[in-house]
C-alpha positions as CSV (number, residue, x, y, z in Angstrom):
1,M,-14.4,-16.2,-5.2
2,S,-12.4,-15.2,-8.3
3,K,-14.1,-13.4,-11.2
4,S,-13.9,-14.2,-14.9
5,V,-12.9,-11.2,-16.9
6,V,-13.1,-10.4,-20.6
7,I,-10.8,-7.5,-21.8
8,I,-12.0,-5.3,-24.6
9,G,-9.0,-4.2,-26.5
10,A,-6.0,-6.5,-27.3
11,S,-3.4,-3.8,-27.2
12,G,-0.4,-3.1,-25.0
13,H,-2.7,-1.5,-22.6
14,G,-4.8,-4.7,-22.6
15,K,-1.7,-6.7,-21.7
16,V,-1.1,-4.5,-18.6
17,I,-4.8,-4.9,-17.6
18,A,-4.5,-8.6,-18.0
19,D,-1.6,-8.7,-15.6
20,T,-3.5,-6.5,-13.1
21,V,-6.5,-8.9,-13.3
22,L,-4.3,-12.0,-12.7
23,K,-2.4,-10.3,-9.8
24,S,-5.8,-9.5,-8.3
25,G,-6.5,-13.3,-8.2
26,D,-9.1,-13.2,-11.0
27,K,-9.2,-15.0,-14.3
28,V,-8.6,-13.6,-17.8
29,V,-11.0,-15.3,-20.2
30,G,-9.6,-13.6,-23.2
31,F,-9.8,-10.4,-25.4
32,L,-12.4,-8.9,-27.7
33,D,-11.1,-6.7,-30.4
34,D,-12.7,-5.5,-33.7
35,G,-9.3,-5.2,-35.4
36,V,-7.5,-8.4,-34.4
37,E,-8.3,-11.8,-35.9
38,K,-10.2,-14.2,-33.8
39,G,-7.9,-16.9,-32.3
40,T,-4.9,-14.7,-32.2
41,Q,-2.8,-15.3,-29.1
42,I,-2.0,-12.2,-26.9
43,V,0.3,-13.0,-24.0
44,G,-1.1,-16.5,-23.8
45,F,-4.8,-15.4,-24.1
46,S,-7.0,-15.8,-27.1
47,V,-8.8,-13.0,-29.0
48,L,-12.4,-14.3,-28.6
49,G,-14.0,-12.2,-31.4
50,K,-15.2,-8.7,-31.9
51,T,-16.8,-6.4,-29.3
52,E,-20.3,-7.5,-30.5
53,D,-19.5,-11.0,-29.3
54,Y,-19.8,-9.9,-25.7
55,K,-23.2,-11.8,-25.6
56,N,-21.3,-15.1,-25.6
57,Y,-19.8,-14.3,-22.2
58,A,-22.8,-13.5,-20.1
59,D,-21.3,-14.9,-16.9
60,C,-18.2,-12.7,-17.2
61,E,-17.3,-9.2,-16.2
62,F,-15.7,-6.8,-18.7
63,V,-13.1,-4.1,-18.7
64,I,-12.2,-1.7,-21.5
65,A,-8.5,-1.6,-22.4
66,I,-8.6,1.4,-24.9
67,G,-6.9,4.7,-24.3
68,D,-9.2,6.9,-26.3
69,P,-11.8,8.2,-23.9
70,Y,-14.5,8.7,-26.5
71,I,-14.3,5.1,-27.6
72,R,-14.4,3.9,-24.0
73,E,-17.5,6.0,-23.5
74,K,-19.2,4.6,-26.6
75,I,-18.5,1.0,-25.6
76,A,-19.6,1.6,-22.0
77,N,-22.9,3.1,-23.1
78,E,-23.6,0.4,-25.7
79,L,-22.8,-2.8,-23.8
80,P,-25.3,-3.9,-21.1
81,V,-22.7,-5.8,-19.1
82,K,-21.2,-5.9,-15.6
83,W,-18.0,-3.8,-15.6
84,Y,-14.9,-4.9,-13.8
85,T,-12.8,-2.5,-11.8
86,A,-9.2,-3.5,-12.1
87,I,-6.9,-2.5,-9.2
88,H,-3.3,-3.7,-9.0
89,P,-2.4,-5.1,-5.6
90,T,0.6,-2.8,-5.3
91,A,-1.6,0.3,-5.7
92,V,-2.0,2.3,-2.5
93,I,-5.5,3.4,-1.9
94,S,-6.6,5.2,1.2
95,S,-9.2,3.6,3.3
96,I,-10.7,7.0,4.1
97,D,-13.6,8.2,1.9
98,V,-12.3,7.1,-1.5
99,E,-14.7,6.4,-4.3
100,I,-13.7,4.6,-7.5
101,G,-16.2,4.1,-10.3
102,E,-17.0,1.0,-12.2
103,G,-14.7,0.0,-15.1
104,T,-11.8,2.1,-13.8
105,V,-8.3,0.6,-13.9
106,V,-5.6,1.5,-11.3
107,M,-2.2,0.3,-12.3
108,A,0.9,-0.8,-10.3
109,N,2.3,1.6,-7.7
110,A,-0.4,4.2,-8.2
111,V,-1.5,6.1,-5.1
112,I,-5.0,7.4,-4.4
113,N,-5.3,9.4,-1.2
114,S,-8.1,10.2,1.2
115,S,-11.4,11.7,-0.1
116,A,-10.5,11.3,-3.7
117,K,-13.4,10.6,-6.1
118,I,-12.6,8.7,-9.3
119,G,-15.3,8.4,-12.0
120,K,-16.3,5.5,-14.3
121,H,-13.9,4.0,-16.8
122,C,-10.9,6.1,-15.8
123,I,-7.3,5.1,-16.3
124,I,-4.9,5.7,-13.4
125,N,-1.7,4.5,-14.9
126,T,1.5,3.1,-13.5
127,G,2.9,5.2,-10.6
128,A,0.3,8.0,-10.9
129,I,-0.5,10.0,-7.8
130,V,-4.0,11.3,-7.0
131,E,-3.8,13.4,-3.9
132,H,-6.4,14.1,-1.3
133,D,-9.8,15.6,-2.2
134,N,-9.2,15.2,-6.0
135,V,-12.2,14.7,-8.3
136,L,-11.7,12.9,-11.6
137,E,-14.8,12.8,-13.7
138,D,-15.6,9.9,-16.0
139,Y,-13.2,8.6,-18.7
140,V,-10.2,10.7,-17.4
141,H,-6.8,9.2,-18.2
142,L,-3.7,9.8,-16.1
143,S,-0.6,8.5,-17.8
144,P,2.4,7.0,-15.9
145,N,3.9,9.1,-13.1
146,V,1.3,12.0,-13.3
147,V,1.1,13.8,-10.0
148,L,-2.1,15.7,-9.1
149,S,-1.6,17.8,-6.0
150,G,-4.5,18.2,-3.4
151,I,-7.9,19.5,-4.3
152,V,-7.7,19.2,-8.1
153,K,-10.7,18.6,-10.3
154,V,-10.2,17.0,-13.7
155,G,-13.1,17.2,-16.2
156,K,-14.5,14.4,-18.2
157,S,-12.4,12.7,-20.9
158,T,-9.3,14.7,-20.2
159,H,-6.0,13.0,-20.8
160,I,-2.9,14.1,-18.9
161,G,0.4,13.0,-20.4
162,A,3.2,11.0,-18.7
163,G,5.2,12.8,-16.0
164,S,2.9,15.8,-15.8
165,C,2.1,17.5,-12.5
166,T,-0.3,20.2,-11.1
167,K,-0.2,22.6,-8.3
168,Q,-2.8,22.3,-5.6
169,V,-6.3,23.7,-5.7
170,L,-7.2,24.0,-9.4
171,N,-9.8,23.0,-12.0
172,I,-9.1,21.4,-15.4
173,A,-11.7,21.5,-18.1
174,S,-13.2,18.5,-19.8
175,D,-11.9,17.2,-23.2
176,C,-8.3,18.4,-22.7
177,V,-5.1,16.7,-23.7
178,F,-1.8,17.6,-22.0
179,G,1.6,16.6,-23.5
180,A,4.1,14.6,-21.5
181,G,5.9,16.7,-18.8
182,S,3.3,19.4,-18.7
183,V,3.2,21.6,-15.5
184,I,-0.3,22.8,-14.8
185,V,-0.2,25.9,-12.5
186,K,-3.5,27.6,-13.1
187,D,-7.2,26.7,-13.9
188,I,-7.7,25.3,-17.4
189,T,-11.1,26.6,-18.5
190,E,-11.1,25.8,-22.2
191,S,-10.9,22.4,-23.9
192,G,-7.9,21.8,-26.1
193,I,-4.4,20.6,-26.4
194,Y,-1.9,21.9,-23.9
195,A,1.9,21.4,-23.3
196,G,4.9,23.0,-21.7
197,V,6.1,24.5,-18.4
198,P,3.8,26.1,-17.5
199,A,1.2,24.4,-19.7
200,R,-0.2,26.5,-22.4
201,R,-2.9,25.9,-25.0
202,I,-1.3,25.0,-28.4
203,K,-4.5,24.0,-30.3
């Protein structure tokens, strides 16, 4: 039976999630967005109101289409709703010992291999690769074409930029941001902003 889904965030990311919901055989009811006028049409779907209007859609499931991990966490903690996990049908997910938390989105052509553990409300964007035995804590965001080698742990709310990659067997702290194309070759123990080859803390 198909599910009815309300998307929180009427952005470009929301459009991608809408496509993922539809390709999964489920129904997009519309968007909630605090900054877009009610009734605005986004790729054929209406903005239904603000986030606080979630109460009008008690029979629906919800997914957060907002890149900022701290906003995702705030909304997830405040709304007593059922969270929808959006997985694009072209994503390749191992059938062996994989866990994916509620509210997480897995985009087209992403790969999640055996014994990977993905937390709540994560973003595994287009073409990202999560290798075996990886652990992604809640609210992690992997941008398009990120490659995490085997046995990598990524701390809560860390965002890894497009095209970045890691060596195998390392830990990455919480609350980090990595610029596009970063190459992470050693443990990252301090929160902050990183970039470069190899990745170095710049702020």
